[in-house]
FIDO-643871 format. One record per residue (C-alpha): residue in three letters; residue number from 1; x, y, z. Coordinates in steps of 0.1 Angstrom, whole numbers, plus 5000, padded with zeros to 4 digits. Example, Ala and Ser with C-alpha at 12.3 -4.5 7.8 and 13.67 -1.06 7.14 Angstrom:
residues 2
r|k|px|py|pz
ALA|1|5123|4955|5078
SER|2|5137|4989|5071
This chain:
residues 591
r|k|px|py|pz
MET|1|6362|4971|8087
LYS|2|6340|4961|8058
LYS|3|6318|4991|8061
PHE|4|6347|5014|8068
ILE|5|6364|5003|8035
SER|6|6331|5009|8016
LEU|7|6327|5044|8029
LEU|8|6364|5052|8024
VAL|9|6364|5043|7988
LEU|10|6331|5061|7984
ALA|11|6349|5093|7995
MET|12|6377|5086|7971
VAL|13|6356|5080|7939
VAL|14|6323|5097|7944
LEU|15|6316|5124|7918
SER|16|6292|5152|7926
VAL|17|6262|5152|7903
ALA|18|6240|5175|7924
GLY|19|6234|5198|7895
CYS|20|6217|5173|7872
GLY|21|6186|5189|7859
VAL|22|6153|5170|7860
SER|23|6121|5186|7846
ALA|24|6095|5189|7872
THR|25|6061|5171|7867
TYR|26|6036|5190|7889
LEU|27|6012|5170|7909
GLU|28|5974|5174|7913
ARG|29|5959|5182|7947
GLU|30|5948|5146|7952
GLU|31|5983|5133|7943
ILE|32|5999|5152|7972
PRO|33|5998|5131|8004
VAL|34|5985|5147|8036
MET|35|6015|5151|8059
LEU|36|6013|5127|8089
GLU|37|6021|5139|8124
GLU|38|6050|5115|8127
ASP|39|6066|5130|8096
ALA|40|6101|5142|8102
THR|41|6093|5177|8089
ALA|42|6063|5180|8112
GLN|43|6082|5168|8143
GLY|44|6111|5190|8135
LEU|45|6089|5221|8134
VAL|46|6072|5210|8166
LYS|47|6106|5207|8183
LEU|48|6115|5242|8172
GLY|49|6082|5256|8185
ILE|50|6070|5267|8150
LEU|51|6042|5242|8145
LYS|52|6015|5239|8172
GLY|53|5982|5222|8172
THR|54|5950|5223|8191
GLY|55|5934|5196|8212
GLY|56|5964|5173|8210
SER|57|5964|5173|8172
LEU|58|5985|5192|8146
GLU|59|5955|5193|8122
LEU|60|5978|5189|8092
GLU|61|5949|5181|8069
ARG|62|5930|5214|8077
ASN|63|5930|5245|8055
THR|64|5952|5274|8065
THR|65|5937|5308|8068
ARG|66|5956|5340|8058
ALA|67|5957|5351|8095
GLU|68|5972|5317|8105
ALA|69|5998|5320|8077
VAL|70|6010|5353|8091
ALA|71|6011|5338|8127
LEU|72|6033|5309|8113
ILE|73|6056|5334|8096
PHE|74|6062|5353|8128
ARG|75|6073|5320|8145
ILE|76|6100|5317|8119
HIS|77|6107|5354|8115
TYR|78|6141|5367|8128
GLU|79|6123|5395|8146
ASN|80|6097|5392|8174
VAL|81|6063|5407|8166
CYS|82|6064|5423|8201
ALA|83|6095|5443|8190
ILE|84|6075|5460|8163
GLY|85|6055|5479|8189
MET|86|6017|5485|8186
PRO|87|6012|5496|8150
SER|88|5983|5517|8139
PRO|89|5953|5500|8123
GLU|90|5958|5490|8086
PHE|91|5928|5469|8077
LEU|92|5891|5475|8085
ASP|93|5883|5438|8090
LEU|94|5908|5432|8118
ASP|95|5891|5450|8146
GLY|96|5890|5425|8176
HIS|97|5906|5398|8155
TRP|98|5930|5375|8174
ALA|99|5957|5381|8147
TYR|100|5953|5419|8147
LYS|101|5988|5426|8159
GLU|102|6006|5400|8138
VAL|103|5988|5410|8105
THR|104|5992|5447|8111
ALA|105|6029|5443|8119
ALA|106|6034|5422|8089
LYS|107|6018|5449|8067
LYS|108|6042|5475|8082
MET|109|6071|5452|8075
GLY|110|6061|5446|8039
ILE|111|6054|5409|8043
VAL|112|6016|5410|8034
GLU|113|5993|5432|8014
GLY|114|5955|5437|8016
VAL|115|5929|5426|7991
GLY|116|5915|5460|7984
ASN|117|5888|5482|8000
GLY|118|5909|5484|8031
LYS|119|5904|5447|8039
PHE|120|5928|5418|8046
GLU|121|5903|5389|8047
PRO|122|5921|5372|8076
ASP|123|5898|5341|8077
ARG|124|5900|5334|8040
VAL|125|5920|5303|8031
VAL|126|5955|5312|8019
SER|127|5968|5299|7985
GLY|128|6002|5284|7977
LYS|129|6014|5315|7958
GLU|130|6002|5339|7985
PHE|131|6020|5320|8013
ALA|132|6052|5316|7991
LYS|133|6052|5354|7985
MET|134|6049|5361|8022
LEU|135|6079|5338|8028
MET|136|6099|5354|8001
SER|137|6093|5388|8016
THR|138|6104|5374|8050
LEU|139|6137|5363|8033
GLY|140|6142|5399|8022
TYR|141|6131|5399|7986
THR|142|6113|5430|7975
ASP|143|6106|5424|7938
VAL|144|6083|5394|7942
THR|145|6048|5393|7927
ILE|146|6021|5366|7926
ASP|147|6030|5362|7889
ASN|148|6067|5356|7894
VAL|149|6068|5341|7929
TYR|150|6072|5305|7917
ASP|151|6103|5313|7897
ARG|152|6118|5335|7924
ALA|153|6111|5308|7950
ILE|154|6130|5283|7929
GLU|155|6159|5306|7925
ALA|156|6160|5311|7963
GLU|157|6159|5273|7969
LEU|158|6128|5277|7990
LEU|159|6107|5249|7973
MET|160|6125|5218|7985
ASN|161|6105|5190|7969
ASN|162|6079|5184|7943
TYR|163|6050|5186|7968
ALA|164|6060|5222|7977
LYS|165|6066|5230|7941
SER|166|6033|5217|7930
VAL|167|6013|5236|7957
VAL|168|6029|5269|7946
ALA|169|6029|5263|7909
GLY|170|5992|5253|7910
ASN|171|5984|5280|7935
MET|172|5965|5254|7955
THR|173|5945|5259|7986
LEU|174|5971|5255|8014
LEU|175|5967|5228|8040
ARG|176|5986|5231|8072
GLY|177|6008|5202|8061
ASP|178|6016|5221|8029
ALA|179|6025|5252|8050
ALA|180|6048|5230|8071
ARG|181|6067|5218|8040
LEU|182|6071|5254|8029
LEU|183|6082|5266|8063
TRP|184|6108|5238|8064
GLY|185|6123|5250|8032
MET|186|6129|5284|8048
PHE|187|6158|5272|8070
LEU|188|6180|5265|8041
ALA|189|6166|5290|8016
ARG|190|6189|5317|8004
THR|191|6185|5353|8013
PRO|192|6192|5381|7987
GLU|193|6228|5382|8002
GLY|194|6233|5345|7994
SER|195|6234|5332|8030
MET|196|6210|5306|8044
TYR|197|6180|5320|8063
LYS|198|6189|5297|8092
GLU|199|6221|5317|8097
ARG|200|6201|5349|8100
LEU|201|6178|5332|8126
VAL|202|6209|5321|8147
HIS|203|6226|5355|8143
SER|204|6195|5373|8155
GLY|205|6192|5351|8186
LYS|206|6158|5337|8175
PHE|207|6174|5302|8176
LYS|208|6207|5287|8186
GLU|209|6227|5265|8163
GLY|210|6222|5236|8186
ASP|211|6184|5239|8183
PHE|212|6187|5224|8148
ASN|213|6208|5194|8159
GLY|214|6189|5162|8150
THR|215|6161|5183|8134
LEU|216|6172|5193|8099
TYR|217|6177|5163|8076
VAL|218|6160|5140|8102
GLY|219|6155|5113|8076
CYS|220|6192|5108|8072
GLY|221|6207|5122|8104
THR|222|6221|5156|8115
PRO|223|6234|5176|8086
ALA|224|6271|5181|8081
ALA|225|6264|5218|8079
ILE|226|6258|5216|8116
ASN|227|6286|5192|8125
PRO|228|6308|5188|8094
ASN|229|6333|5160|8092
PHE|230|6367|5160|8075
VAL|231|6353|5150|8041
ASP|232|6326|5177|8041
LYS|233|6351|5204|8053
ILE|234|6373|5197|8023
ASN|235|6344|5193|7999
ALA|236|6330|5227|8009
GLN|237|6362|5242|7995
MET|238|6361|5225|7962
PRO|239|6353|5245|7930
ASP|240|6317|5252|7920
ALA|241|6302|5242|7887
LYS|242|6334|5223|7877
ASN|243|6344|5186|7877
TYR|244|6366|5177|7906
MET|245|6376|5147|7927
PHE|246|6397|5144|7958
SER|247|6408|5115|7981
PRO|248|6402|5122|8018
LEU|249|6422|5091|8026
SER|250|6452|5102|8006
ILE|251|6452|5137|8021
GLN|252|6447|5123|8056
MET|253|6475|5097|8053
ALA|254|6500|5121|8038
PHE|255|6494|5147|8066
MET|256|6496|5119|8092
MET|257|6530|5109|8080
ALA|258|6540|5145|8086
ALA|259|6522|5144|8120
ASN|260|6545|5116|8131
GLY|261|6574|5140|8128
ALA|262|6556|5168|8146
THR|263|6552|5178|8182
GLY|264|6536|5205|8203
GLU|265|6510|5228|8187
THR|266|6519|5217|8152
LEU|267|6509|5181|8160
ASN|268|6478|5192|8178
GLU|269|6466|5213|8148
ILE|270|6471|5185|8123
LEU|271|6453|5160|8144
LYS|272|6424|5184|8151
ALA|273|6421|5193|8114
LEU|274|6421|5156|8103
GLU|275|6397|5148|8131
ILE|276|6420|5121|8145
SER|277|6420|5118|8183
ASN|278|6449|5095|8188
LYS|279|6480|5094|8166
ASN|280|6491|5059|8176
GLU|281|6456|5044|8170
TYR|282|6457|5059|8135
ASN|283|6491|5044|8128
GLU|284|6478|5010|8138
MET|285|6447|5015|8116
ALA|286|6469|5026|8086
LYS|287|6490|4995|8089
VAL|288|6460|4972|8089
LEU|289|6444|4991|8061
ILE|290|6474|4990|8038
SER|291|6478|4952|8044
GLU|292|6441|4945|8039
TYR|293|6439|4965|8007
LYS|294|6468|4945|7993
ASN|295|6447|4914|7996
SER|296|6414|4928|7984
GLY|297|6413|4902|7956
ALA|298|6385|4910|7933
VAL|299|6393|4947|7932
GLU|300|6427|4962|7929
LEU|301|6433|4987|7957
ASN|302|6467|4998|7968
ILE|303|6481|5024|7991
ALA|304|6517|5035|7987
ASN|305|6538|5060|8008
ALA|306|6572|5075|8004
ILE|307|6595|5102|8016
TRP|308|6625|5118|7999
LEU|309|6653|5140|8012
ASN|310|6670|5164|7988
GLU|311|6706|5163|8001
ASP|312|6716|5193|7979
ASN|313|6693|5215|7999
THR|314|6702|5205|8035
ASP|315|6727|5190|8058
PHE|316|6700|5174|8079
VAL|317|6691|5137|8078
PHE|318|6658|5120|8086
ASP|319|6656|5110|8123
LYS|320|6658|5072|8126
ASP|321|6629|5069|8150
TYR|322|6608|5088|8125
THR|323|6617|5066|8095
ASP|324|6612|5035|8117
ILE|325|6576|5046|8124
LEU|326|6569|5053|8087
ASN|327|6584|5019|8077
GLN|328|6564|5000|8104
TYR|329|6530|5016|8100
PHE|330|6529|5032|8065
GLU|331|6553|5009|8046
ALA|332|6569|5041|8034
LYS|333|6599|5041|8010
VAL|334|6626|5063|8024
SER|335|6650|5078|7998
ILE|336|6678|5103|7994
SER|337|6683|5121|7961
ASP|338|6697|5154|7947
ASN|339|6687|5183|7926
LYS|340|6696|5165|7894
LYS|341|6675|5134|7900
ILE|342|6649|5140|7926
VAL|343|6622|5154|7902
ASN|344|6625|5123|7880
ASP|345|6627|5100|7910
VAL|346|6596|5113|7926
ASN|347|6576|5115|7893
ASP|348|6586|5079|7883
TRP|349|6574|5067|7917
VAL|350|6541|5085|7913
ASN|351|6536|5072|7877
ASP|352|6544|5037|7888
LYS|353|6521|5036|7919
THR|354|6491|5051|7899
LYS|355|6496|5028|7869
GLY|356|6504|5058|7847
LYS|357|6471|5077|7855
ILE|358|6490|5105|7873
PRO|359|6523|5107|7856
THR|360|6538|5137|7875
ILE|361|6534|5156|7908
ILE|362|6563|5180|7909
ASP|363|6583|5199|7883
ASP|364|6612|5215|7902
PRO|365|6636|5204|7930
ASP|366|6633|5235|7951
PHE|367|6625|5217|7984
THR|368|6643|5199|8012
ALA|369|6619|5170|8017
ILE|370|6587|5156|8001
LEU|371|6561|5133|8017
LEU|372|6540|5113|7992
ASN|373|6508|5092|7994
ALA|374|6494|5074|7963
ILE|375|6462|5054|7961
TYR|376|6452|5033|7931
PHE|377|6418|5016|7927
LYS|378|6404|4995|7899
GLY|379|6372|4976|7902
ALA|380|6347|4959|7879
TRP|381|6309|4964|7884
ALA|382|6291|4935|7901
ASP|383|6267|4939|7872
GLU|384|6283|4955|7842
PHE|385|6265|4978|7817
SER|386|6261|4967|7781
GLU|387|6282|4987|7757
HIS|388|6254|4983|7732
ALA|389|6231|5003|7755
THR|390|6254|5033|7757
LEU|391|6238|5061|7738
PRO|392|6241|5099|7736
ASN|393|6218|5119|7759
ASP|394|6216|5154|7773
PHE|395|6234|5163|7805
THR|396|6223|5196|7821
ASP|397|6251|5212|7840
LYS|398|6249|5235|7870
ASN|399|6245|5265|7848
GLY|400|6215|5250|7831
LYS|401|6234|5243|7798
LYS|402|6227|5210|7780
HIS|403|6255|5189|7767
SER|404|6252|5157|7746
ILE|405|6274|5130|7761
ASP|406|6274|5092|7763
PHE|407|6251|5076|7789
MET|408|6254|5040|7801
THR|409|6220|5024|7806
LYS|410|6206|4992|7822
THR|411|6173|4979|7835
ASP|412|6179|4961|7867
SER|413|6171|4959|7905
ILE|414|6194|4986|7920
ASN|415|6197|4997|7956
TYR|416|6181|5031|7959
PHE|417|6168|5057|7984
LYS|418|6151|5090|7980
ASP|419|6135|5114|8005
GLU|420|6130|5152|8006
PHE|421|6167|5159|8009
ILE|422|6188|5132|7992
GLU|423|6186|5107|7963
VAL|424|6211|5078|7963
VAL|425|6219|5050|7939
GLU|426|6244|5023|7949
LEU|427|6266|5005|7923
PRO|428|6285|4977|7939
TYR|429|6319|4965|7927
ARG|430|6325|4928|7921
ASN|431|6338|4909|7952
TYR|432|6346|4876|7935
THR|433|6369|4861|7908
TYR|434|6363|4833|7885
ASN|435|6388|4805|7877
GLU|436|6380|4790|7843
LYS|437|6403|4760|7848
CYS|438|6386|4750|7880
ASP|439|6353|4764|7870
GLU|440|6348|4779|7904
PHE|441|6342|4813|7920
LYS|442|6363|4827|7948
ARG|443|6347|4853|7970
TYR|444|6365|4880|7990
ASP|445|6355|4898|8022
THR|446|6351|4932|8005
ASP|447|6322|4955|8002
ILE|448|6330|4984|7980
SER|449|6305|5004|7961
MET|450|6302|5037|7942
TYR|451|6273|5059|7953
LEU|452|6258|5085|7931
VAL|453|6242|5112|7951
ARG|454|6219|5141|7943
ASN|455|6212|5165|7971
ARG|456|6186|5191|7976
PHE|457|6215|5213|7988
GLU|458|6252|5207|7989
TYR|459|6266|5171|7992
GLN|460|6269|5161|8028
ASP|461|6290|5130|8036
GLU|462|6273|5127|8070
MET|463|6239|5123|8054
LEU|464|6250|5096|8030
THR|465|6268|5078|8058
LYS|466|6237|5078|8079
CYS|467|6216|5065|8050
ILE|468|6240|5036|8045
GLU|469|6243|5028|8082
ASP|470|6206|5029|8087
ASN|471|6200|5005|8057
LYS|472|6178|5031|8039
LEU|473|6187|5019|8005
THR|474|6164|4992|7991
SER|475|6164|4971|7959
THR|476|6143|4990|7933
TYR|477|6137|4978|7898
MET|478|6145|5007|7875
ASN|479|6158|5018|7841
PHE|480|6190|5035|7852
SER|481|6214|5056|7832
MET|482|6245|5076|7841
PRO|483|6272|5094|7822
LYS|484|6303|5076|7810
PHE|485|6330|5099|7821
CYS|486|6367|5106|7829
VAL|487|6378|5134|7853
GLU|488|6413|5146|7861
TYR|489|6418|5171|7888
SER|490|6447|5189|7903
ALA|491|6449|5215|7930
GLY|492|6472|5230|7956
ILE|493|6456|5223|7990
SER|494|6477|5244|8013
ASP|495|6450|5270|8018
ILE|496|6424|5243|8022
MET|497|6444|5227|8050
LYS|498|6451|5261|8066
ASN|499|6413|5268|8066
LEU|500|6409|5235|8085
GLY|501|6432|5249|8112
ILE|502|6467|5236|8102
ASN|503|6487|5269|8105
THR|504|6519|5265|8125
ALA|505|6530|5236|8102
PHE|506|6532|5261|8073
ASP|507|6550|5288|8094
LYS|508|6588|5288|8092
LYS|509|6590|5305|8126
TYR|510|6566|5283|8145
ALA|511|6565|5249|8128
ASP|512|6577|5221|8150
PHE|513|6588|5191|8130
THR|514|6619|5185|8152
LYS|515|6610|5148|8154
MET|516|6614|5144|8117
VAL|517|6650|5153|8112
THR|518|6681|5151|8134
GLY|519|6695|5184|8147
GLY|520|6671|5206|8129
ASN|521|6635|5215|8120
MET|522|6612|5216|8090
TYR|523|6581|5234|8079
ILE|524|6556|5227|8051
THR|525|6560|5248|8020
ASP|526|6532|5234|7998
ALA|527|6506|5206|7996
ILE|528|6495|5193|7962
HIS|529|6467|5169|7954
LYS|530|6460|5152|7920
THR|531|6433|5127|7912
TYR|532|6421|5107|7882
ILE|533|6389|5087|7876
SER|534|6375|5069|7847
VAL|535|6340|5053|7847
ASP|536|6328|5031|7819
GLU|537|6306|5000|7812
LYS|538|6331|4976|7828
GLY|539|6338|4995|7860
THR|540|6360|5022|7876
GLU|541|6397|5031|7876
ALA|542|6408|5058|7900
ALA|543|6440|5072|7915
ALA|544|6450|5100|7939
VAL|545|6483|5114|7949
THR|546|6490|5138|7978
ALA|547|6525|5155|7980
ILE|548|6537|5176|8009
THR|549|6569|5196|8002
MET|550|6590|5208|8031
ASP|551|6620|5230|8037
ALA|552|6645|5230|8065
THR|553|6648|5257|8091
SER|554|6670|5261|8122
ALA|555|6665|5239|8152
MET|556|6635|5249|8172
ARG|557|6643|5274|8199
PRO|558|6622|5292|8224
GLU|559|6613|5329|8219
PRO|560|6645|5348|8227
VAL|561|6647|5370|8257
LYS|562|6661|5404|8247
ILE|563|6693|5413|8265
SER|564|6717|5441|8255
TYR|565|6750|5448|8271
ASP|566|6747|5485|8264
THR|567|6762|5496|8297
PRO|568|6797|5490|8311
PHE|569|6806|5454|8318
THR|570|6834|5432|8329
PHE|571|6848|5405|8308
VAL|572|6867|5374|8319
ILE|573|6889|5349|8301
ARG|574|6890|5317|8320
ASP|575|6906|5282|8317
ASN|576|6877|5261|8329
LYS|577|6896|5228|8327
ASN|578|6921|5239|8352
GLY|579|6901|5265|8370
ILE|580|6924|5294|8362
THR|581|6913|5329|8354
LEU|582|6936|5342|8326
PHE|583|6923|5377|8321
VAL|584|6898|5401|8337
GLY|585|6888|5433|8321
GLU|586|6860|5459|8319
PHE|587|6845|5477|8290
ALA|588|6834|5510|8303
TYR|589|6835|5535|8274
VAL|590|6842|5539|8237
GLU|591|6875|5557|8229
């Protein structure tokens, strides 16, 4: 449970900083390590059949010739060289050469050029810029030159680390290990259309999606882009180049309260979207979690749930079995109000449960019922920042624009991890309190941290989880700085949840919430999510609220069978109590 709490709160308070700009410092040739055969990149390319060696060795320290560079490209090209047919000769120095077909086909496809005088020089060592230009042409770019290839490769996200950047920027002689790093960048590099090149490989049939499982992001596990979890699916729909925050726990718990009143396909869609296999097990977990958070001690962490019925908009009442479940497992407050009071009642509850950080969630009473989840967190850093060390510094946003803002700074040993794909800093929250009267510390069984993450590509919760579970982060002495910030975010999440597969719940005709109310049915009209976070020298304060509004509909009925008495018929009036037929007649024509 300790690790679960840590990851859960991480999901609640983590702020994406993937766009922070850091000026590259290019390395010299001797500063770039030779890739080892056990390196994750090398082994991943071997698994995919792209990197092959001779005599039992990958020869990663050996120079790469121009002919070998072309051969490597065709192993990652979405078209098979055999499909090109036998092209006519292009270069005078390829007669009888082992790479004749590959190089000639590459020339026909615009991937390579000659060196003049009708020659290609297949056995000359290829340079970093030459190989990068070949790769950019393979991606589909047509306006790349040796002079601009570095900048264009950066734009296409081809150069995934400083080793690759340095080799291309310095136009160095390319080792096979260097080529491997550049080839690895191809999978997630962007085509001119904006899609990942990996997607083109899968679409063409060159590879299957499953071929990449356990290969990409080997250092920190399978990427969420291959097997996304609930957090990543929501995060992928958040705005770009804009501050935001959401609470997966709050969204999940609010929709699970709705799920307990659902049945049939409506229930199945909610569980699948939330990635919950067993409703009853989740209920038990929620009960334990709510209780445990109440007693977290050194940090303040509270979960609150509530449901309201607007009696002016319906004659239905909440089903007793349903409210019993919400009371037992979610400690949900069940209330009835009317059009005059319900907006103030709900907003007062939200304001109270978030300590005033989210004062309102609705502004009109045009709904039948509302389900609410609120989460409030306040924690002090285990090692606080000194306010005297907070100074203005430049923050470079995703658009490359610099902003002068306050940065908190400290020099300390901090848990840290960095590889080719992800950079992580851990900032733990205090798990103890101090009693001055008794002069003693009391420690609590909590393990809650904020993680600051910079990714080579988009943030992936699966990657961070794997890094933490594999104990990748190690104590590193550093001078560390981060922005002092406050973010408020609000969004309707109905479309987000529909994109996750919750569809019938929002459909007046097909929603099945018949376990929620007695003698009727409900459907979701809207889902709203609001969050707040403040990070300063002392610690963090954060809150989130999820509201699900619902309207009443008629009791759930099966699809009607169409029957029309549009031909003559008999009618009978009968006293069933006494078994007496009172009248018999027939309707045969219209007078």
